[in-house]
N, C-alpha and C positions, 0 to 999 in steps of 0.2 A: 417491461417492468419485471423485476428490478434490472437496472443497468448491469451489464457484464463486462469484465475486463480480462486481459491477459497480463498477469503479473510476472515479472522477472527481475533479476538483479542486474544492474548495469555493470559492464565489465565482464571479464572472463575469470571464473573461479570454479573449478570442478567440485570443491568441497561444500558449496552452498546447495541447499535443497531446491527442488523445483515445485512449481505450482500448477495445478490444473486451472481451467477457466474458473473465474470467481465472480460472484455477485457482490455488488456493493451493498452492504447491509446498513451502514450508518456513515454519517459525515458531520463533523462539528468544526466550527471555526471560532476561535477565541481571539479577539483583538486586544485583549488585556491579560495575557497569560501570567504576568508577574504581579497581578493584583491592582495595577493602576494603568490608566490609559495614556501611554507615552506616544506622542505624535511628533512627526517631523515638523519643525517650525514653519517652513515655507509652503509646504504642500498640505499639511493636516493629515497625511497618510500615517497609518499606524507604524510604529518603529519595530514592533515584534508581533508576529502572528503565530498562533499554535493551531495546526491543522491535524485533525484526527480522522482517519478513514478506517472503517471496519469492512472486512472482506470475509466471505465464506465460499470455499470451493464448492462447485455445483455437482461434481462427480466424486465418488469415493475412490481411494487408491486401492488397487488390487495387487495380488502377487504378480500378475502378468505385467502390470505397469512398472514394477520394480525390476523385473527381468529385462524389459525393454531398455530401461535406463542403464542397467549394468552392461548391456551390449553396446550402447553408444559411447560409454566412457572408456 
């Protein structure tokens, strides 16, 4: 506790920033993000879902971290 994850962007793009290992700090699910509860007629499943997840890196970034990244790129 808390759960930890490795975050990264899907795909290859050298212009995006990197993340260190993160702790999940919060998670909220809203099944009526537009103010009303829209459901699919046959299944009763929600038509829209808003998922919010909060993360916090567990290690600080240091000068050495940025130097390592610069060598890789």
